[in-house]
N, C-alpha and C positions, 0 to 999 in steps of 0.2 A: 436657526435650524432650517434645513432644506426640506422641501416636500419630496416624498418618496415617489419615484417614477422610473420608467424604463430607461430614460436618458441618464438618470442618476446612477442606476445600476451599471450601465455601460461605462460611464465616465469614471467610476471608482474602481474599475477592474474586477468587479464582482462576477463577471462572466468568465467561466473557466475555459482556458484554451488548451494548447498543446501540453503533453506531459513534460514534467520538470526532471532534468538530470540531477542525480545525486551520486556521490561516491560512498561506497560502503566498504567496511573491512570486517573480516571474521577470522576466527582461529580454528584450526583443526590440529590438535596435538600441539607441537611446537611451531607449526607453520602458520603464518598470517597471510591471508589472501585479500586482495583489493579488487574492486570492480566498479564500473559505472553502471547505474541502473536508471530506468525512467519510471517516474511515479505519476500516475494519473491523479490529479488533484481532486479533493472531495467535491462532489457536485450531486445534483439530483439523480442523474443517471448512474453515477458511481454508487450512491446509496441504494438505489433499486437493485443493482447488480449484487451488492452485498446481501440484501434481503433474499433475493432469489437463491443465492448459494446457501444461505442458512436454511431455507425451506427444503433444499435438496439434501440437507444433513451436515453441512460444514459448520464448524463452530465459528464464533464471532471473529477470532483472530485469523483463522485460515481464510475466511471469507474476505476480510480486509486485505490480506496479502494478494489473494487471487484477483480481486477487483482493482487493486491499485498498482501492482507491479506489471508494467507493460513494456512492449518494444517501442522504439521511436515512432512506429506507425500507429501506436495506440492499441495494437492487438495484445491480449494477455500473454504473459510468459507462462504462467501456470494454468493449464486447462483442466486439470483434475486435482481434487483435494489430496489424493494419495501421493502426488508429487511433492507434497509438503509433509503430510502426516505419515507417509509410508503405507505400504500395502501389506496387511497381515498375512496374505496368502503367499507372497514371495519374499517378504522381509526386506524389500527394496524401497528406496525413495525417501525415507525419513530425513528431513533436514536437521542438522545439528543445531543446538540451542543458540550458539553464537551467530550463525547465519540467520536463523529465524528472528531473533531480536534485533539484529542489524537492519533487516528489512522493515520491521515495524518502526524502528527509530527513524529511518529514512522517510517513511510515509508521514510520520508525525512532524518531522522537521519541514518537509516540503509543504505541509499544510499549515505551518506556523504554530504548531503545538510544541512548546519548548519544555525543557526539563525544570522550569521554574516550579518552586513549591506551591502547592495549593494554599490559598488564603481563605480563612473563614471570616 
């Protein structure tokens, strides 16, 4: 067994770098759409961003998408929760379930969380 150290962290790749590109697909009616997205990998900073968004009133899943889906530069794609949940005042912005869950799946896959069944 190796002693835990900063050198070990760096050598194992446990320091998060640039966002990861993923391809997603979603359906709207009979049409299927595909796009490349960038996912910020889970890290201390990303977790803090999620917590900040939750304190501002976003739910856990919306916070995860807002903190994780970014441009290649690392800047967030979604800057307001209503871009995901919709604005009750205008009726605009709500993402369809297919796109919403495709984004969550890409976040999970990028971070190594697979669809394997839980084992007790």
